[in-house]
C-alpha positions as CSV (number, residue, x, y, z in Angstrom):
1,M,3.1,18.0,28.7
2,A,0.3,17.1,25.7
3,S,-1.9,14.1,26.5
4,H,-1.5,11.0,24.1
5,K,-4.6,12.3,22.3
6,A,-4.4,15.7,22.6
7,G,-1.6,17.5,20.0
8,R,-0.6,21.0,19.1
9,G,-3.2,23.7,20.3
10,G,-5.0,20.9,22.2
11,R,-6.4,19.6,18.6
12,A,-7.2,15.6,18.4
13,R,-4.0,13.8,17.4
14,A,-4.2,12.2,13.6
15,A,-3.7,8.4,13.2
16,L,-0.1,8.8,11.8
17,E,0.8,11.4,14.8
18,L,-0.1,8.5,17.3
19,H,2.5,6.2,15.1
20,A,5.1,8.5,15.4
21,R,4.9,8.9,19.0
22,Y,5.8,5.6,20.0
23,F,9.2,6.8,19.2
24,D,8.7,10.2,21.1
25,P,9.1,8.6,24.8
26,D,10.0,11.9,26.6
27,R,7.2,13.4,24.9
28,D,9.1,16.3,23.8
29,E,7.1,16.5,20.2
30,G,10.8,15.7,18.7
31,I,12.1,12.4,17.6
32,T,16.2,12.3,17.3
33,P,17.8,9.5,15.3
34,K,19.0,8.2,19.0
35,Q,15.4,7.4,19.8
36,S,14.6,5.7,16.2
37,L,17.8,3.5,17.0
38,R,16.6,2.8,20.6
39,G,13.0,2.2,19.5
40,M,13.5,-0.1,16.6
41,T,15.7,-2.0,18.9
42,N,13.3,-1.9,21.6
43,L,11.5,-4.0,18.5
44,G,13.6,-6.8,18.1
45,L,15.7,-5.1,15.0
46,P,19.5,-5.7,15.0
47,W,21.3,-2.3,16.1
48,L,23.3,-1.9,12.9
49,L,20.3,-2.5,10.7
50,A,18.4,0.0,13.0
51,A,21.1,2.4,13.0
52,V,21.4,2.4,9.4
53,L,17.6,2.8,8.7
54,S,17.3,5.4,11.2
55,L,19.5,7.5,9.7
56,V,18.1,6.9,6.0
57,I,14.5,8.0,7.6
58,H,15.7,11.0,9.7
59,A,17.7,12.4,6.7
60,F,14.2,12.5,4.6
61,L,11.9,13.2,7.6
62,G,13.8,15.7,9.4
63,Y,14.2,17.7,6.8
64,L,10.2,17.7,5.3
65,T,8.8,18.1,9.0
66,R,10.8,20.9,9.9
67,R,11.7,22.9,6.6
68,K,15.7,22.6,6.9
69,A,18.5,20.3,7.5
70,T,18.2,18.2,10.4
71,L,18.0,15.2,11.5
72,N,15.3,15.8,14.5
73,I,11.9,14.7,13.2
74,S,8.5,17.1,14.6
75,V,5.8,15.1,15.6
76,P,3.1,17.6,15.2
77,D,4.5,18.1,11.7
78,I,4.8,14.2,10.7
79,A,1.8,14.8,8.2
80,R,4.3,16.9,5.9
81,G,6.7,13.7,5.6
82,K,4.1,11.8,3.2
83,H,6.1,11.4,0.2
84,P,5.7,9.7,-3.2
85,F,6.0,6.2,-3.2
86,E,3.6,5.6,0.3
87,S,0.6,3.7,0.5
88,G,-1.9,6.5,0.9
89,I,-3.2,4.9,4.1
90,F,-2.9,7.9,6.0
91,G,-4.3,11.0,4.6
92,K,-3.0,14.5,3.9
93,D,-3.3,15.5,7.2
94,G,-2.1,11.8,8.8
95,A,-5.7,10.9,9.3
96,L,-6.4,7.4,8.5
97,D,-8.1,6.8,5.0
98,E,-10.3,3.5,5.5
99,A,-11.0,3.8,1.4
100,A,-7.1,3.0,0.9
101,F,-6.6,0.8,4.0
102,E,-9.3,-1.2,2.0
103,E,-7.6,-1.1,-1.3
104,L,-4.3,-2.7,0.2
105,F,-6.3,-6.0,0.8
106,F,-8.6,-5.3,-2.1
107,G,-6.6,-3.8,-4.9
108,P,-5.3,-5.3,-8.2
109,Q,-1.7,-5.8,-6.7
110,T,-3.5,-8.4,-3.8
111,R,-3.8,-11.8,-4.3
112,A,-6.2,-14.2,-2.0
113,P,-6.6,-14.7,0.7
114,R,-7.1,-11.2,1.2
115,D,-6.8,-10.8,4.9
116,R,-3.5,-10.1,4.7
117,V,-0.6,-8.9,2.5
118,T,2.8,-9.7,2.0
119,Y,5.9,-7.8,1.3
120,S,5.6,-7.8,-2.4
121,E,2.2,-6.8,-2.6
122,F,2.9,-3.8,-0.1
123,R,5.5,-2.7,-2.4
124,K,3.4,-3.0,-5.6
125,L,0.8,-0.3,-4.2
126,L,3.7,1.7,-3.1
127,L,5.5,1.7,-6.6
128,K,1.4,2.4,-8.5
129,N,1.3,5.6,-5.6
130,G,4.7,6.8,-6.9
131,D,5.0,10.2,-8.7
132,P,8.3,11.8,-10.1
133,R,7.3,15.4,-9.9
134,R,7.1,15.4,-6.3
135,P,8.5,16.6,-3.9
136,F,12.0,17.4,-5.5
137,G,11.8,16.3,-9.1
138,R,13.5,12.9,-10.2
139,L,16.0,13.3,-7.4
140,G,13.0,13.6,-5.1
141,S,11.4,10.8,-6.9
142,F,14.6,8.8,-6.1
143,A,15.0,9.7,-2.8
144,A,11.2,9.4,-1.6
145,W,11.6,5.2,-3.4
146,V,14.4,5.0,-0.8
147,L,13.0,6.6,2.2
148,S,9.6,3.9,1.6
149,A,12.0,0.8,0.6
150,A,13.3,1.7,4.2
151,E,10.1,2.0,6.3
152,V,8.3,-0.8,4.5
153,F,11.4,-3.2,5.0
154,T,11.9,-2.1,8.7
155,L,7.4,-2.4,9.1
156,F,7.8,-6.1,7.7
157,C,11.0,-7.0,9.5
158,L,9.1,-6.1,12.8
159,A,5.5,-7.1,12.4
160,S,4.9,-9.9,9.6
161,D,2.9,-12.4,11.9
162,C,1.5,-14.8,9.5
163,E,2.3,-16.4,5.8
164,K,0.7,-16.5,2.5
165,L,0.8,-18.7,-0.4
166,V,2.4,-17.5,-3.1
167,D,2.9,-19.1,-6.7
168,G,3.2,-22.1,-4.7
169,S,5.5,-20.9,-1.9
170,L,4.7,-19.2,1.7
171,E,5.9,-15.9,1.4
172,R,6.0,-13.8,5.1
173,A,2.9,-11.5,5.4
174,M,1.1,-9.1,7.8
175,S,-2.4,-9.8,8.9
176,R,-5.1,-7.3,8.3
177,K,-5.3,-7.1,12.2
178,N,-1.9,-6.0,12.8
179,L,-1.9,-3.5,9.8
180,R,-4.7,-1.7,11.2
181,R,-3.1,-1.8,14.4
182,F,0.1,-0.5,12.8
183,Y,-1.8,2.4,11.0
184,E,-3.7,3.3,14.3
185,G,-0.6,3.6,16.5
186,R,-1.2,0.6,18.3
187,L,1.2,-1.7,17.1
188,F,4.8,-0.9,18.2
189,P,4.1,-0.5,21.7
190,V,2.3,-4.1,21.8
191,L,5.6,-5.5,20.2
192,A,7.8,-3.8,22.7
193,R,6.0,-4.6,25.8
194,R,5.5,-8.3,24.3
195,R,9.4,-8.2,24.0
196,R,10.0,-6.8,27.4
197,I,8.3,-9.5,28.7
198,L,9.7,-12.2,27.1
199,A,13.2,-11.0,27.5
200,S,12.3,-10.7,31.4
201,R,11.5,-14.3,31.5
202,G,14.8,-15.2,29.4
203,A,13.3,-16.0,26.8
204,L,15.2,-14.0,24.3
C-alpha cells in the first residue's frame, strides 16, 4: 500500500493528489462515485446534492484521468483532470503554485480585506482563466465551466468559514487559512473529523 506521501513509483505526491486522496479511503488509487458521495456527506453536504455533484464531477474527471469513458477517477493521474475555468493554483503537475495562490487574494477580482475570498471573487478568477479552445473546443469549454461551477459551489458549501462586506452586504467567504488547507489536501479530513466529534456529542 502506498504511503500518504509516496505516490506511483515512490515519488512525492503533489498537492492535488493529496487533496484527492480524502475521497480514496481504501487507498487503492481510484475514486468511485460512491466514495465521493460518502466523502461529501461526511463533510455535511445533503445527500441529494452530493449525489448530483458526484455524478457531474466523476463524469468529467473519470474520462480525463483514465482517458476512457468511466466514472472511476485515477488518483495518481488527477493532474490530467485540470481543465479550463479553473483557478490555476494547482500547476500542470498538480503541485501548488504559490504565485497563483497569491493572485487569488491580490488579483484585480478581489476586494479588500484581502485575507478572505467570496464565492463571486473566486468565480471571477475561474472565468478569467477560461479557455474555449481546450480540451474539446466549445463543447469542452461549456463542460469545463459546468465542472468548475460544481467544484467551487461544493467547496464554498462545505468550507466557507467567515464573511466579507461587499457593497454594503455581508457575503459568505473563505479565509486564507482555510483555502491553504484545502489546496494542501488538509482541509477535508479536518472538517470530517470535526463533524464526527460533533455527531458523537449529539450536537448535529
